[in-house]
C-alpha positions, 0 to 999 in steps of 0.5 A: 524532542523525543516522546517516551517510547519513541527513538526519534522524531523526524522532521519531514515535509508538510502533511506527510502521508505515506511511508515505506521501507526498503529493508535491503538499504535500511532506507525510509521514504516519506511522501510530503503532500503538502510539499510535493516532495519525498523525504528520504531517511537513513534508517541507521541514523534517522537522518533525512538524507535528501528531499526529492521533488514529485508531482502534486499531492503525492500520497502512496508510496511503495518500494521494490527492494530487488530494484531499488526503485521507489514509486509515488502516486501524484493524486492531482497529477495522474502520474507516478513518480518513479525514483532510483534509490541509488541516486535519489533521482526521479528517472520516469514520470508514469501517466496513470488514472484519475486520483491515483491513491495506493501503490504496490509491487511485486518484486518477483515479477518487477511489476507496480500496481497503482489504485486509480481512486477516481478511475475505479481502476488499477494501472499496471506498470512494467518495472523494466520499461516504466510503461503501463501494460494493462489497466484493470477495472475494479469496484468503486472508490478503490483505495488500498492495494496489496500483492502476494508476490508468492501467488502472484496475486494483487488485492484491492479494496473497494471502499464505496463497493464493500468488496475486495478485487482479487487480481491475477498478476499473470493475466492482469484480469479480476478473478474474484470479487469478494464481498466484505463488510462496510467501507473496506479501507487497508489491505495486507497480505501474509504470503506465508499463510496465503491470508488476506486481512482487510480493514472494514472502516465502518464494519468495525471488523477485520475480514479474513480472506483465504488466498486460495479460495477467495472465501471470507473465513472469519470476521474479527470485531475491532472497534473504532473504525479500523483503517490500515492493516499490516502483517508480520509474516515471521510471527503471523501477527496482524497490526490494525490501526483504529482511527477514532481511538488513537490505538493500535489493535494487535491480532494473532494470525492463528487465533483471531 
């Protein structure tokens, strides 16, 4: 059954949570939290082409389009499943910290970054070897993560710390802790302008951070508990979910 304005409604597993796209292959990956699986969707046909078994309670998912590799956080197993996009098979299971949650990839350095919510840390995974090369301590209750491949910088929201940890990808060290409003949840980066956008869940706002100075340059009021945020670098447009209003807020990157 189609909903007005939708092109398709695709049946996947139980309690779908995370979603990521490989634009190079036009393939979509959905984590099914209740089914312990990942649904693979052909973007051209909107058909599920495979269902891949992963660990317990999969949540976050990220894609490295350069290597056609997918990373899935298994929050109850303290692991990350590494999937070969060509074969649709799990090629490695990497042990990380407690309650792995968000995940991001820097395709330029072939590195994956995993937020360990229960360990207050980020696991750094070498994409060539699937080995954890560093564990970086961040703030309290870290959840979302984003990477700027242009500057080799990683940003982590610390929900209970009301801050964003800035990680240097070359050294795997925290170079700054940026205070934001209450309970930051989602984070996204515009690599073209080197600007970071943070959804402040209980601050009802979006904090805008200058990636060059790590300073908050503006705070945009957004009602109804903003949760997730995404950026289109081509149009400099920011999209924010208003979690208690069943709506999406659209911001202009140039004007706020």
